[in-house]
C-alpha positions in Angstrom: 17.4 8.7 -3.3 17.9 6.5 -6.3 19.8 3.2 -5.8 20.7 0.5 -8.3 17.3 -1.1 -8.0 15.4 0.9 -5.5 14.2 4.5 -5.3 12.9 6.2 -2.3 9.6 8.1 -2.7 6.9 9.8 -0.3 9.5 10.8 2.3 8.0 12.8 5.1 8.6 13.0 9.0 6.5 10.0 9.7 7.7 7.6 7.2 8.7 7.1 3.5 8.0 4.8 0.5 10.1 3.0 -1.9 9.8 1.4 -5.5 12.0 -1.2 -7.2 13.4 -0.5 -10.6 12.1 -1.9 -13.8 9.3 -1.3 -16.2 6.3 -1.6 -14.0 3.1 0.2 -15.3 1.4 -0.4 -11.9 4.2 1.6 -10.1 4.0 -0.8 -7.1 4.9 1.2 -4.0 5.8 0.0 -0.5 5.8 2.1 2.6 7.4 2.4 6.0 5.6 4.3 8.8 7.7 5.4 11.9 6.2 4.3 15.2 7.6 4.4 18.8 8.8 0.8 18.3 10.4 1.3 14.9 9.4 1.1 11.4 6.3 -0.9 10.2 6.8 -2.0 6.6 3.6 -1.9 4.6 3.3 -4.4 1.6 7.1 -4.4 1.4 8.8 -5.2 -2.0 12.4 -6.5 -1.5 15.4 -5.1 -3.5 19.0 -4.6 -3.1 19.6 -1.6 -1.1 16.5 -2.0 1.0 18.7 -2.7 4.1 20.7 0.5 3.6 17.7 2.6 3.2 16.1 1.2 6.5 19.3 1.4 8.5 19.7 5.0 7.3 16.1 6.1 7.9 15.2 3.9 10.9 15.8 4.4 14.5 18.1 1.3 15.1 21.7 0.7 14.6 21.0 -1.4 11.5 18.0 -2.6 9.5 17.1 -5.4 11.7 17.0 -3.2 14.8 14.9 -0.7 13.1 12.0 -2.8 12.0 9.0 -3.3 14.4 6.7 -5.2 12.0 5.6 -6.1 8.6 2.1 -5.9 7.3 0.2 -7.2 4.2 -2.7 -4.8 3.6 -4.2 -6.2 0.4 -4.5 -9.8 -0.8 -2.4 -9.2 -4.0 0.4 -7.6 -2.0 1.9 -10.5 -0.1 4.8 -10.1 -2.5 8.2 -10.4 -0.6 6.6 -10.0 2.9 7.7 -13.2 4.3 11.2 -13.0 3.0 11.4 -9.4 4.4 10.0 -10.4 7.8 12.3 -13.3 8.0 15.3 -11.2 7.4 14.3 -8.6 10.1 13.0 -11.3 12.4 9.4 -10.1 12.9 6.1 -11.7 12.2 3.9 -11.0 9.0 0.8 -9.2 10.2 -2.3 -9.7 8.1 -5.5 -7.6 9.0 -8.7 -9.4 9.5 -10.4 -10.0 6.3 -7.5 -9.8 4.0 -7.5 -13.6 3.6 -6.0 -14.0 0.1 -2.7 -12.9 1.4 -2.5 -16.0 3.7 -2.4 -18.3 0.6 0.2 -16.2 -1.2 2.9 -15.7 1.4 6.0 -17.3 0.0 7.8 -18.6 3.0 11.6 -18.5 2.5 13.3 -21.9 2.3 14.2 -23.3 5.7 12.4 -20.5 7.6 9.1 -20.7 9.3 7.8 -17.0 9.6 5.1 -16.4 12.1 1.8 -14.9 10.9 -0.5 -12.9 13.1 -4.0 -11.4 12.4 -4.8 -7.9 13.5 -8.4 -6.3 14.0 -8.5 -2.7 14.5 -4.9 -1.4 14.6 -1.3 -2.6 13.8 -0.2 -4.2 17.1 1.2 -1.7 19.6 0.8 1.3 17.4 -1.6 4.1 16.9 -2.1 3.1 13.4 -5.8 2.1 12.9 -7.1 -0.5 10.3 -10.3 -0.1 8.4 -11.7 -2.7 6.1 -12.5 -1.8 2.4 -14.3 -4.3 0.2 -15.3 -2.6 -3.2 -18.2 -4.3 -4.5 -17.3 -7.3 -2.3 -14.8 -8.3 -5.0 -11.8 -8.1 -2.6 -10.8 -6.8 0.8 -8.2 -4.5 1.8 -7.1 -2.9 5.0 -6.6 0.9 4.8 -4.2 2.4 7.5 -5.0 5.8 9.2 -2.9 7.5 11.6 -4.8 10.5 13.2 -2.0 12.2 14.8 -0.4 13.3 11.4 -3.4 12.5 9.4 -1.7 10.1 7.2 -3.9 7.6 5.0 -2.6 4.5 3.3 -4.7 2.9 0.7 -3.2 -0.1 -0.8 -5.4 -0.9 -3.7 -8.8 1.0 -4.1 -7.1 4.3 -4.9 -3.8 5.1 -6.9 -1.8 7.7 -8.7 -0.2 5.5 -11.3 -1.3 5.6 -14.9 -3.9 2.8 -14.8 -5.7 4.5 -12.0 -6.2 8.2 -13.0 -7.8 9.9 -16.1 -7.5 13.4 -17.3 -6.3 15.9 -14.5 -7.0 13.5 -11.6 -4.3 13.6 -9.0 -5.9 10.5 -7.4 -8.0 7.9 -8.9 -10.4 5.0 -8.0 -9.2 1.7 -9.4 -10.9 0.8 -12.6 -12.9 -2.1 -11.3 -14.5 0.0 -8.6 -15.2 3.2 -10.5 -18.9 2.6 -10.9 -19.3 1.9 -7.1 -16.4 3.6 -5.4 -15.8 2.9 -1.8 -17.3 6.3 -0.7 -18.8 5.1 2.6 -15.4 3.4 3.6 -13.1 6.4 2.7 -15.2 9.7 2.6 -14.9 10.1 6.4 -11.2 10.6 6.3 -9.7 14.2 6.0 -6.0 13.5 5.2 -3.0 15.6 5.1 -1.4 13.1 2.8 -2.7 9.9 0.9 -0.1 7.1 0.5 -1.0 4.5 -2.1 0.2 1.0 -3.2 0.4 2.1 -6.7 2.1 5.4 -7.6 3.4 8.5 -5.7 1.5 9.6 -2.6 -0.6 12.9 -2.7 0.8 15.5 -0.3 -0.7 18.7 -1.6 -4.3 19.3 -0.7 -4.7 15.6 -0.1 -8.4 15.9 1.4 -9.6 17.6 -1.7 -8.0 15.0 -4.0 -9.6 12.2 -2.2 -13.0 14.0 -2.3 -12.6 14.6 -6.0 -11.6 10.9 -6.6 -14.6 9.6 -4.9 -17.1 12.1 -6.1 -16.2 12.1 -9.8 -15.3 8.3 -10.1 -18.6 7.4 -11.9 -18.8 10.4 -14.1 -15.4 9.9 -15.3 -16.0 6.2 -16.0 -16.6 6.5 -19.8 -13.2 8.0 -20.2 -11.6 5.4 -17.9 -13.0 2.7 -20.1 -11.2 4.3 -23.2 -8.0 5.1 -21.4 -7.6 2.2 -18.9 -10.1 -0.5 -19.7 -8.0 -2.9 -21.9 -4.9 -2.7 -19.6 -7.2 -3.2 -16.5 -8.6 -6.3 -18.1 -5.1 -7.6 -18.8 -4.0 -6.9 -15.3 -7.1 -8.8 -13.9 -6.3 -11.8 -16.0 -2.7 -11.7 -14.9 -3.8 -11.4 -11.1 -6.3 -14.2 -11.5 -3.6 -16.5 -12.7 -1.0 -15.6 -10.2 
């Protein structure tokens, strides 16, 4: 469902994702998970048309009535979270350990958005939170919902061009390829993998996850050639942000 500045992706019974228009090689992708209380927005990017999409796909009469919460699951994904939360009158939830996000929430002018921490799950949901810290370089919160076997990985894995090499359907982020977060992620057997960069994997997702983790180091030399220069530029840009 393309809009002027927003496109819906990753639609399934338990939620959907969206990306904003523009030339973005990282393919930044936000997601909404359906819960009993409404939609939980994960790492939301704001864009014209978002209210309409949420109103259409959410359980409420309008967007504000449909949103149960906003969560920032990776330190670099604070993005528009505070502005979106303010518009829907919900707090921003930041999982334990994701500390960088607290310093990069841009509070909208004249509004004081509440920020709450979460430990093992998104509040009042069956979405569990699992900390991932590749090489100790950063911390993110992976979301897992067992009832529909949905896995959301905001940063360590992706399907956008800078994440994958060769015929990979899912790849480990360049900076963690030599030491992929196997211990943190190998225990999941998902029916779908949603990622913060790129389209989700819905076909044989468990095999794609296993391949990404198992072959990460072996494919590192190719990743250096194909993705290394761009990864270094992105790292510098993130450090300066």
